[in-house]
C-alpha positions as CSV (number, residue, x, y, z in Angstrom):
1,M,5.8,-7.8,-16.3
2,V,2.4,-8.8,-17.7
3,E,1.2,-5.9,-20.1
4,D,-0.6,-6.3,-23.4
5,D,0.0,-2.7,-24.5
6,A,3.3,-3.0,-26.5
7,R,4.1,0.7,-26.2
8,I,3.7,0.9,-22.6
9,A,5.5,-2.3,-22.0
10,D,8.4,-1.2,-24.0
11,V,8.7,2.1,-22.1
12,I,8.5,0.4,-18.7
13,R,10.9,-2.4,-19.8
14,R,13.6,0.2,-20.9
15,T,13.2,2.2,-17.8
16,L,13.7,-0.8,-15.5
17,T,16.6,-2.2,-17.6
18,E,18.3,1.1,-17.5
19,S,18.0,1.0,-13.7
20,G,19.7,-2.5,-13.6
21,Y,16.8,-4.8,-13.5
22,A,16.3,-7.9,-15.7
23,V,12.8,-7.9,-17.1
24,D,10.8,-10.7,-18.7
25,L,7.6,-9.7,-20.6
26,A,4.3,-11.5,-21.1
27,A,1.4,-10.0,-23.1
28,T,-1.6,-12.2,-22.2
29,A,-2.9,-13.6,-18.9
30,P,-2.2,-17.3,-19.8
31,D,1.5,-16.3,-20.9
32,G,1.9,-14.5,-17.6
33,I,0.9,-17.5,-15.6
34,T,3.1,-19.8,-17.6
35,A,6.2,-17.6,-17.2
36,F,5.6,-17.6,-13.4
37,E,5.1,-21.3,-13.3
38,I,8.4,-21.9,-15.1
39,D,10.7,-19.2,-13.6
40,T,11.3,-17.6,-10.2
41,Y,10.8,-13.8,-10.0
42,D,11.6,-11.2,-7.3
43,L,8.7,-8.9,-8.4
44,V,5.6,-9.0,-10.7
45,L,4.3,-5.9,-12.5
46,L,0.8,-6.9,-13.5
47,D,-1.7,-5.1,-15.8
48,L,-5.3,-5.6,-14.9
49,M,-7.0,-5.5,-18.3
50,L,-5.4,-8.6,-20.0
51,P,-6.6,-10.7,-22.8
52,G,-6.8,-14.6,-22.5
53,L,-8.8,-15.1,-19.4
54,P,-12.1,-13.8,-18.2
55,G,-10.8,-12.2,-15.1
56,G,-7.6,-10.8,-16.9
57,G,-5.0,-9.7,-14.3
58,M,-7.2,-10.7,-11.4
59,D,-7.0,-14.4,-12.5
60,V,-3.3,-14.0,-13.0
61,C,-2.8,-12.7,-9.4
62,R,-4.9,-15.4,-8.0
63,R,-2.8,-18.1,-9.7
64,I,0.4,-16.3,-8.7
65,R,-0.8,-16.5,-5.1
66,E,-1.5,-20.2,-5.3
67,I,2.1,-20.7,-6.4
68,N,3.9,-18.1,-4.3
69,S,2.4,-16.3,-1.4
70,D,5.4,-14.0,-0.9
71,V,6.5,-12.5,-4.2
72,P,5.4,-8.7,-4.4
73,V,2.8,-7.9,-7.0
74,L,2.3,-4.4,-8.3
75,M,-0.9,-3.9,-10.3
76,L,-0.8,-1.3,-13.1
77,T,-4.2,-0.3,-14.6
78,A,-6.0,2.5,-16.1
79,L,-9.1,1.5,-13.8
80,D,-9.1,4.2,-11.0
81,S,-12.3,3.1,-9.2
82,M,-12.2,2.1,-5.6
83,K,-13.9,-1.2,-6.4
84,S,-11.2,-2.1,-8.7
85,K,-8.5,-1.2,-6.2
86,V,-10.1,-3.2,-3.5
87,Q,-10.5,-6.2,-5.8
88,G,-7.0,-6.1,-6.8
89,L,-5.7,-6.0,-3.2
90,D,-8.1,-8.7,-2.0
91,V,-6.9,-11.2,-4.7
92,G,-3.3,-10.6,-3.5
93,A,-1.8,-7.5,-5.0
94,D,0.5,-5.6,-2.7
95,D,0.3,-2.2,-4.3
96,Y,-1.7,-0.5,-7.1
97,L,-0.6,2.2,-9.5
98,V,-3.0,4.0,-11.8
99,K,-2.2,4.8,-15.4
100,P,-0.8,7.3,-16.5
101,F,1.9,7.4,-13.9
102,H,5.5,9.0,-13.6
103,L,8.3,6.5,-14.2
104,V,10.1,7.8,-11.1
105,E,7.1,6.7,-9.1
106,L,7.1,3.3,-10.6
107,L,10.7,2.9,-9.8
108,A,10.2,4.1,-6.2
109,R,7.3,1.6,-5.7
110,V,9.4,-1.2,-7.2
111,R,12.3,-0.3,-4.7
112,A,9.8,-0.2,-1.8
113,L,8.2,-3.6,-2.6
114,L,11.5,-5.2,-3.0
115,R,12.7,-3.8,0.3
116,R,9.5,-5.2,2.1
117,S,9.7,-8.5,0.4
118,P,10.4,-11.6,2.8
119,R,13.3,-12.4,0.3
120,A,14.8,-9.0,0.7
121,Q,18.5,-8.8,1.4
122,P,20.3,-6.4,3.7
123,P,20.3,-2.8,2.3
124,T,24.1,-2.8,2.3
125,L,26.3,-5.8,1.0
126,V,29.9,-6.1,2.2
127,A,32.5,-8.5,1.0
128,Q,36.2,-8.5,0.5
129,G,36.5,-4.9,1.3
130,V,33.8,-3.8,-1.2
131,T,30.6,-2.1,0.0
132,L,27.6,-2.3,-2.2
133,I,24.4,-0.1,-1.7
134,P,21.7,-1.4,-4.0
135,A,19.3,1.5,-3.2
136,T,21.5,3.9,-4.7
137,Q,23.6,1.6,-7.0
138,T,26.8,2.7,-5.3
139,A,29.9,0.7,-4.9
140,V,32.7,1.7,-2.6
141,R,36.3,0.2,-2.1
142,A,39.0,1.7,0.1
143,G,37.0,4.9,0.4
144,R,36.6,5.5,-3.3
145,T,33.3,5.4,-5.1
146,I,33.4,3.2,-8.2
147,D,31.4,4.2,-11.2
148,L,29.6,1.1,-12.5
149,T,27.0,0.8,-15.4
150,P,23.6,-0.8,-14.4
151,K,24.6,-4.1,-16.0
152,E,28.0,-4.1,-14.2
153,F,26.3,-3.3,-11.0
154,A,23.6,-6.1,-11.5
155,V,26.4,-8.6,-12.0
156,L,28.4,-7.5,-9.0
157,E,25.3,-7.4,-6.8
158,Y,24.4,-11.0,-7.7
159,L,27.8,-12.2,-6.9
160,M,27.9,-10.3,-3.5
161,R,24.5,-11.5,-2.5
162,N,25.8,-15.0,-3.1
163,A,29.2,-14.4,-1.5
164,G,30.9,-17.8,-0.7
165,T,29.1,-19.6,-3.5
166,I,30.4,-20.4,-7.0
167,I,28.0,-18.8,-9.5
168,S,28.0,-20.1,-13.1
169,S,27.9,-18.0,-16.2
170,T,24.4,-19.4,-17.0
171,E,23.0,-18.4,-13.6
172,L,24.4,-14.8,-14.0
173,I,22.7,-14.6,-17.4
174,D,19.4,-15.8,-15.9
175,H,19.5,-13.2,-13.2
176,A,21.1,-10.2,-14.8
177,W,19.8,-10.4,-18.3
178,D,16.2,-11.1,-19.4
179,S,14.8,-14.3,-20.9
180,N,15.1,-12.9,-24.5
181,Y,18.9,-12.4,-24.4
182,E,20.5,-13.9,-27.4
183,G,23.8,-12.0,-27.5
184,F,27.3,-13.4,-27.5
185,S,28.1,-16.3,-25.3
186,N,31.0,-14.8,-23.5
187,V,29.1,-11.7,-22.3
188,V,29.6,-12.7,-18.6
189,Q,33.4,-13.1,-19.1
190,T,33.4,-9.6,-20.7
191,Y,31.5,-8.1,-17.7
192,I,33.7,-9.8,-15.1
193,R,36.7,-8.3,-16.9
194,Y,35.1,-4.8,-16.8
195,L,34.4,-5.3,-13.1
196,R,38.0,-6.4,-12.3
197,Q,39.4,-3.3,-14.1
198,K,37.1,-1.0,-12.1
199,L,37.2,-2.6,-8.7
200,S,41.0,-3.1,-8.2
201,L,43.8,-0.5,-8.5
202,P,47.3,-1.7,-9.1
203,G,48.5,-3.7,-6.2
204,E,45.0,-4.5,-4.8
205,P,43.9,-8.1,-4.8
206,D,41.1,-9.2,-7.3
207,I,38.0,-9.8,-5.3
208,I,36.4,-11.9,-8.1
209,Q,37.8,-15.4,-8.4
210,T,37.4,-17.6,-11.5
211,R,36.8,-21.3,-10.9
212,R,37.5,-22.8,-14.3
213,G,34.7,-24.9,-15.6
214,A,32.4,-23.8,-12.8
215,G,31.9,-20.1,-12.6
216,Y,32.9,-17.1,-10.6
217,L,33.2,-16.5,-6.8
218,I,33.4,-13.6,-4.3
219,A,34.6,-15.1,-1.0
220,A,32.4,-14.4,2.0
221,D,33.9,-12.3,4.8
222,G,34.9,-14.3,7.8
């Protein structure tokens, strides 16, 4: 998210984080471009009126499109004129949301853009007898619905999206926590333990395997 209003940025960030998303924040146009040049993102929330470049968010969007033509860009702005909307869409934005807006609408537009993204994954993930529905943050095993926190869901979703691949703790932190995370180093181990306790009843096999020195793995079906 590139947003220079600290209050708005904090509200949006908390809302997205509580919904299971990992959010990085930049407050100026140059910082937004730099973040995108360094890291890979699934979605960009972009304010239009940004300091640091003459064109503000328009310049950021142009640069993003030079780097990646596929990543969804949702512009957030107080400018409600048709000219501003057309300019934003013409430089590469996929959607346009005028401030003030309801946070439930923002979340709905985020979900819609992620579904339409060329990188979008199947709406339902299935591996080792567990079914995961990202749209509703629902996990089901052997007919029972499993209650997961947003962070637990984010970790499980990433492992299931990469079923058959060993995922390191560092990679999980990169995708399930934001870039400012400075918590304890064994946070991934802790959440893997939480997931194992919730996913498996006594007598059921553990679907998350530990590969010592390498990471964690959920085997792919078939």
